N, CA, C and O atoms as a DFTB+ gen file, in Angstrom:
264 C
 N C O
     1  1     -59.861     -25.419     -53.418
     2  2     -59.198     -26.544     -52.774
     3  2     -59.078     -27.582     -53.837
     4  3     -60.062     -27.876     -54.516
     5  1     -57.946     -28.137     -54.010
     6  2     -57.663     -29.194     -54.979
     7  2     -58.102     -28.898     -56.419
     8  3     -58.382     -29.800     -57.208
     9  1     -58.148     -27.602     -56.725
    10  2     -58.415     -27.064     -58.022
    11  2     -59.735     -27.578     -58.698
    12  3     -59.790     -27.831     -59.901
    13  1     -60.754     -27.708     -57.868
    14  2     -62.056     -28.128     -58.360
    15  2     -62.887     -26.889     -58.656
    16  3     -63.118     -26.070     -57.766
    17  1     -63.329     -26.746     -59.872
    18  2     -64.003     -25.566     -60.306
    19  2     -65.523     -25.773     -60.335
    20  3     -66.238     -24.774     -60.423
    21  1     -66.053     -26.961     -60.270
    22  2     -67.364     -27.265     -60.374
    23  2     -68.014     -27.764     -59.010
    24  3     -69.064     -28.407     -59.030
    25  1     -67.396     -27.465     -57.894
    26  2     -67.813     -27.927     -56.610
    27  2     -69.130     -27.364     -56.197
    28  3     -69.987     -28.068     -55.664
    29  1     -69.302     -26.000     -56.461
    30  2     -70.597     -25.288     -56.196
    31  2     -71.740     -25.822     -56.978
    32  3     -72.834     -25.997     -56.440
    33  1     -71.512     -26.100     -58.297
    34  2     -72.535     -26.749     -59.070
    35  2     -72.998     -28.105     -58.615
    36  3     -74.182     -28.444     -58.616
    37  1     -71.971     -28.880     -58.215
    38  2     -72.283     -30.264     -57.715
    39  2     -73.025     -30.144     -56.408
    40  3     -73.905     -30.956     -56.121
    41  1     -72.686     -29.138     -55.600
    42  2     -73.505     -28.960     -54.297
    43  2     -74.888     -28.633     -54.544
    44  3     -75.807     -29.203     -53.955
    45  1     -75.067     -27.655     -55.473
    46  2     -76.486     -27.270     -55.788
    47  2     -77.316     -28.440     -56.451
    48  3     -78.489     -28.632     -56.132
    49  1     -76.714     -29.150     -57.311
    50  2     -77.439     -30.276     -57.954
    51  2     -77.764     -31.314     -56.916
    52  3     -78.856     -31.880     -56.913
    53  1     -76.829     -31.565     -56.043
    54  2     -77.081     -32.596     -54.994
    55  2     -78.104     -32.115     -53.978
    56  3     -78.877     -32.941     -53.493
    57  1     -78.161     -30.846     -53.625
    58  2     -79.217     -30.342     -52.727
    59  2     -80.575     -30.409     -53.419
    60  3     -81.560     -30.815     -52.801
    61  1     -80.641     -30.027     -54.658
    62  2     -81.946     -30.108     -55.471
    63  2     -82.411     -31.509     -55.566
    64  3     -83.597     -31.754     -55.348
    65  1     -81.563     -32.468     -55.879
    66  2     -81.965     -33.864     -55.890
    67  2     -82.473     -34.387     -54.532
    68  3     -83.451     -35.131     -54.463
    69  1     -81.809     -33.995     -53.504
    70  2     -82.170     -34.442     -52.080
    71  2     -83.587     -33.791     -51.818
    72  3     -84.476     -34.531     -51.395
    73  1     -83.835     -32.558     -52.026
    74  2     -85.054     -31.906     -51.774
    75  2     -86.187     -32.445     -52.610
    76  3     -87.325     -32.579     -52.159
    77  1     -85.839     -32.749     -53.839
    78  2     -86.825     -33.485     -54.729
    79  2     -87.332     -34.741     -54.142
    80  3     -88.529     -34.990     -54.003
    81  1     -86.290     -35.575     -53.779
    82  2     -86.625     -36.883     -53.208
    83  2     -87.417     -36.797     -51.959
    84  3     -88.374     -37.553     -51.788
    85  1     -87.063     -35.901     -51.063
    86  2     -87.705     -35.817     -49.743
    87  2     -89.156     -35.300     -49.996
    88  3     -90.068     -35.766     -49.312
    89  1     -89.415     -34.343     -50.962
    90  2     -90.693     -33.789     -51.147
    91  2     -91.666     -34.945     -51.712
    92  3     -92.763     -35.157     -51.196
    93  1     -91.211     -35.626     -52.739
    94  2     -92.085     -36.563     -53.304
    95  2     -92.244     -37.799     -52.472
    96  3     -93.311     -38.410     -52.531
    97  1     -91.264     -38.220     -51.697
    98  2     -91.427     -39.353     -50.728
    99  2     -92.453     -39.025     -49.655
   100  3     -93.316     -39.844     -49.337
   101  1     -92.351     -37.775     -49.077
   102  2     -93.174     -37.443     -48.004
   103  2     -94.650     -37.182     -48.548
   104  3     -95.619     -37.435     -47.832
   105  1     -94.791     -36.670     -49.832
   106  2     -96.136     -36.502     -50.280
   107  2     -96.773     -37.935     -50.591
   108  3     -97.984     -38.112     -50.456
   109  1     -95.969     -38.883     -50.985
   110  2     -96.474     -40.271     -51.166
   111  2     -96.931     -40.877     -49.807
   112  3     -97.949     -41.563     -49.716
   113  1     -96.132     -40.589     -48.776
   114  2     -96.493     -41.218     -47.474
   115  2     -97.779     -40.507     -46.942
   116  3     -98.631     -41.168     -46.349
   117  1     -97.924     -39.197     -47.145
   118  2     -99.075     -38.503     -46.704
   119  2    -100.312     -38.899     -47.503
   120  3    -101.408     -38.985     -46.950
   121  1    -100.140     -39.140     -48.802
   122  2    -101.254     -39.614     -49.664
   123  2    -101.719     -40.968     -49.185
   124  3    -102.918     -41.218     -49.057
   125  1    -100.722     -41.880     -48.910
   126  2    -101.142     -43.250     -48.542
   127  2    -101.831     -43.199     -47.193
   128  3    -102.768     -43.970     -46.986
   129  1    -101.438     -42.353     -46.268
   130  2    -101.911     -42.355     -44.963
   131  2    -103.352     -41.674     -44.945
   132  3    -104.218     -42.142     -44.206
   133  1    -103.595     -40.653     -45.696
   134  2    -104.841     -39.971     -45.592
   135  2    -105.934     -40.373     -46.546
   136  3    -107.010     -40.783     -46.112
   137  1    -105.700     -40.273     -47.769
   138  2    -106.773     -40.541     -48.839
   139  2    -106.824     -42.023     -49.212
   140  3    -107.926     -42.548     -49.367
   141  1    -105.714     -42.719     -49.363
   142  2    -105.716     -44.119     -49.787
   143  2    -106.098     -45.142     -48.664
   144  3    -106.609     -46.235     -48.908
   145  1    -105.808     -44.692     -47.443
   146  2    -106.099     -45.573     -46.264
   147  2    -105.348     -46.869     -46.206
   148  3    -105.870     -47.875     -45.726
   149  1    -103.993     -46.858     -46.743
   150  2    -103.249     -47.938     -46.766
   151  2    -102.540     -48.271     -45.366
   152  3    -102.118     -49.399     -45.110
   153  1    -102.454     -47.252     -44.538
   154  2    -101.801     -47.430     -43.275
   155  2    -102.730     -47.934     -42.191
   156  3    -103.690     -47.280     -41.784
   157  1    -102.395     -49.116     -41.751
   158  2    -103.190     -49.683     -40.650
   159  2    -102.621     -49.163     -39.358
   160  3    -101.618     -48.451     -39.310
   161  1    -103.347     -49.575     -38.268
   162  2    -102.889     -49.147     -36.992
   163  2    -101.452     -49.629     -36.685
   164  3    -100.681     -48.906     -36.053
   165  1    -101.115     -50.780     -37.107
   166  2     -99.738     -51.308     -36.754
   167  2     -98.711     -50.427     -37.550
   168  3     -97.681     -50.026     -37.009
   169  1     -99.011     -50.155     -38.789
   170  2     -98.043     -49.296     -39.625
   171  2     -97.940     -47.881     -38.998
   172  3     -96.848     -47.315     -38.939
   173  1     -99.037     -47.328     -38.545
   174  2     -98.919     -45.996     -37.870
   175  2     -98.072     -46.050     -36.694
   176  3     -97.253     -45.158     -36.474
   177  1     -98.233     -47.096     -35.889
   178  2     -97.416     -47.166     -34.672
   179  2     -95.950     -47.359     -35.021
   180  3     -95.058     -46.809     -34.374
   181  1     -95.724     -48.149     -36.053
   182  2     -94.318     -48.381     -36.486
   183  2     -93.671     -47.057     -37.018
   184  3     -92.496     -46.802     -36.756
   185  1     -94.417     -46.252     -37.737
   186  2     -93.829     -45.017     -38.216
   187  2     -93.539     -44.053     -37.036
   188  3     -92.494     -43.403     -37.006
   189  1     -94.433     -43.975     -36.115
   190  2     -94.222     -43.149     -34.921
   191  2     -93.066     -43.636     -34.111
   192  3     -92.250     -42.847     -33.634
   193  1     -92.986     -44.968     -33.948
   194  2     -91.868     -45.473     -33.069
   195  2     -90.552     -45.266     -33.867
   196  3     -89.535     -44.917     -33.268
   197  1     -90.553     -45.461     -35.121
   198  2     -89.311     -45.160     -35.843
   199  2     -88.810     -43.778     -35.784
   200  3     -87.615     -43.503     -35.682
   201  1     -89.797     -42.886     -35.854
   202  2     -89.343     -41.416     -35.778
   203  2     -88.939     -41.128     -34.367
   204  3     -87.984     -40.372     -34.184
   205  1     -89.596     -41.677     -33.312
   206  2     -89.173     -41.411     -31.948
   207  2     -87.772     -42.022     -31.691
   208  3     -86.965     -41.429     -30.975
   209  1     -87.488     -43.194     -32.267
   210  2     -86.147     -43.770     -32.095
   211  2     -85.031     -42.949     -32.846
   212  3     -83.890     -42.845     -32.397
   213  1     -85.421     -42.413     -33.945
   214  2     -84.498     -41.438     -34.761
   215  2     -84.151     -40.263     -33.835
   216  3     -82.981     -39.935     -33.643
   217  1     -85.201     -39.631     -33.262
   218  2     -84.997     -38.435     -32.394
   219  2     -84.104     -38.800     -31.207
   220  3     -83.182     -38.055     -30.876
   221  1     -84.375     -39.961     -30.554
   222  2     -83.526     -40.315     -29.406
   223  2     -82.100     -40.539     -29.773
   224  3     -81.198     -40.182     -29.016
   225  1     -81.852     -41.169     -31.011
   226  2     -80.521     -41.401     -31.400
   227  2     -79.796     -40.126     -31.704
   228  3     -78.602     -40.027     -31.422
   229  1     -80.464     -39.138     -32.269
   230  2     -79.897     -37.850     -32.538
   231  2     -79.580     -37.092     -31.309
   232  3     -78.588     -36.365     -31.267
   233  1     -80.444     -37.243     -30.233
   234  2     -80.118     -36.646     -28.941
   235  2     -78.965     -37.246     -28.312
   236  3     -78.118     -36.550     -27.751
   237  1     -78.886     -38.601     -28.384
   238  2     -77.694     -39.331     -27.776
   239  2     -76.391     -38.940     -28.496
   240  3     -75.336     -38.786     -27.882
   241  1     -76.518     -38.783     -29.861
   242  2     -75.340     -38.325     -30.585
   243  2     -74.876     -36.910     -30.220
   244  3     -73.684     -36.617     -30.136
   245  1     -75.866     -36.060     -30.009
   246  2     -75.582     -34.681     -29.597
   247  2     -74.856     -34.602     -28.226
   248  3     -73.865     -33.895     -28.040
   249  1     -75.423     -35.373     -27.299
   250  2     -74.829     -35.433     -25.971
   251  2     -73.501     -36.230     -25.968
   252  3     -72.680     -36.044     -25.070
   253  1     -73.291     -37.092     -26.942
   254  2     -72.007     -37.750     -26.956
   255  2     -70.902     -36.865     -27.393
   256  3     -69.753     -37.188     -27.095
   257  1     -71.134     -35.735     -28.098
   258  2     -70.106     -34.836     -28.458
   259  2     -69.736     -33.945     -27.297
   260  3     -68.614     -33.442     -27.229
   261  1     -70.685     -33.739     -26.365
   262  2     -70.442     -32.860     -25.269
   263  2     -70.380     -33.622     -23.970
   264  3     -70.178     -33.024     -22.913
């Protein structure tokens, strides 16, 4: 499509970069929460609430299509 010959390479590099960022970000969050003790009770509640709101928004988006 549109005579692009490097589309597959761009996709693979983009996916590798995304996986790299997700892995190191999540490992930093886990390290801060368990060994370093940086997460207070308020931060823990905020992370849980943020994840719950993300899930609710995804469910609402899914039902919006149907």
